N, C-alpha and C positions, 0 to 999 in steps of 0.2 A: 761251333756247336749249336748255339741258339741264335736265331735271327731276331734281334730286337731293333726296331726302328723307332727312334726318339725324335720327335719334332722339336726344333729349336724354340718355337713359340710357346709350347707347353713348359719348357724349362725356364724360359724368361718370365712367364707369368708366375710360376712357383717362386722364382727368385724375388719378384716384386712383393708377393704376399709375405714371404719370410722377412724381407727388409722392413715392411710396414709393421710387423709384429715385434721387431727388436725394440728394446727399451731405450735405445739411442735415438729413435725416431721421435721428434717433438710432439706429434699427435698422440703417440702411444704414451709418452711421459705424462702428458696432461691427463689422459684418461686414467693412468695408474695413480697419479697424485689425487685425483678426485675420489678414486676408490679408497685409497689410504686415508684420506680425510674423512670419508663416510665411516670407515671402520673405527678410526681413532675417536671420532665424536661419540659413537655408540659405546666404546670402551670407557670413555670419560664419564658418560652418564651412568654406567654401571658402577664405577668407583664412587661417584657422588651418592648414588642410591644406597651403597653399602655402609656409608657413614651413619652412625647413630650417636647422637648426643643426648644426655639425660634431659637437658632443658629444651631439646628440639632445635638447636642451632638458631637462636633468634637473630644473631648478627650476621648470619649467612656466610660463615667461614668456608663452607663447601664450595662457594663460588671461586675461591682462590686456587682450586685445582686447575692447572693449565694443561692445554694440549698444544703441541707444536708439530707442524708438518714442515719438514725440511725442504728448502728450495734447490740446493745443489745436489743432494743425494736423495735417493728414493727411500723415505722412511719418516717416522714420527715418534713422539714420545708423550707421556703424561707425567707431570711432575707437580710438586708443591713448593717450588722455589719462587722467590719474589720476582715480580716483574722488574724491568729495568727502571721504570718510573712509577711513581705512586699514581693510583687512579684518581686520587684527590676528591673522592665522593664520601664524605663522612656519614656515619649512621646516626640516627637520632634516638636509637634504642637506649633506654635506661633500665638497669636491672630492677626488678620489683623490690619494693621495701617490705621487709618481713614484720615491721613493727605496726601495731595497731595505732590509730590516732591517739595522741596524748600519752602514749606509753613511753616511759623512760628507757634509755639504752641506745645502742647503735653507735656509730662512729661520729663523734662530735668534731673531729678534726677535718677541716676543709680539704677537699681533694686537690692534690697538687696539679700543676700545669702538665707535666709529663704523663701522669696517670690519666688526666682528663683526655689528653691527646690519644693515648692508647685505647681508652674506653670507647672513643668515637671513630676508630679506624673503620673504614668501609669494608664491605664484604670481600672485595677483590684484594685488599691489602692485608688480609688476615692470614696469609700463608705461614708466617712464623709461628702462629698459634697452633696450626695443624702440625708443623714440624716438631713443636714441643710435645704435643699429645702423642705423636707417632714415636718419637725417640726418647721421651722422658727427660728428666733433669739428671745429668750425669754426675753432678758433684754433690749428691745427697740433698740435704735440706737447703731450702731457699730462704735467705734472710733478707729482711727489709732494711733499707737505709736508716740512718739514725737521725736525720733532719736536725743537725746541730746538737747532738748529744741526747736527743729524746726520740721517742717513737720507734725504737728498735723492735724487732720481732722476728719470730720464726714462722715462715709460711709453708712449712712442710716440703714434701717432695712429690714429684709426679712420676708414676711408673710408666715405662715404655709400653705402648699398646700395639705397635707395629701393624696398625690397620691398613696403612697404605701399601706396604709391600705385599701383603696377602691379597688385597683387593686388586691391585694393579697386575699381579702375576696371573690372576685368573683371566 
């Protein structure tokens, strides 16, 4: 019916072009990973910019939002899970004192070792704080330890804000 003359060189060239475009090609995989990394970096910065703390995040908890680009499969994610190892860089931030000089009041009990450690967690190690703010405290009120029968207290509860789910899905 129709007379179609196909040259083998044209078919072979098209086959080479298609093979180079496959994601199994190492060069194409590298290019796709760079593209995924660029997009996920932008997405992380949008999530970080959507965080709003009343005190302006002086300890830098937003730095604990991680981005991961996978090596074996083509993909990435953003999360607020802890890193496998501590960054080990403590912060020197101290919360501001609300008392005026020579004013009575405030906490006269010295800060414990564990409290001091948590207060000086570095920005990258503060992911657990973001998870608490995101998910809230599930068991109602938070109570403080008794320190040998004294200094007990109720610390209230934290309502879930779900900021991460909303910002990350966008």
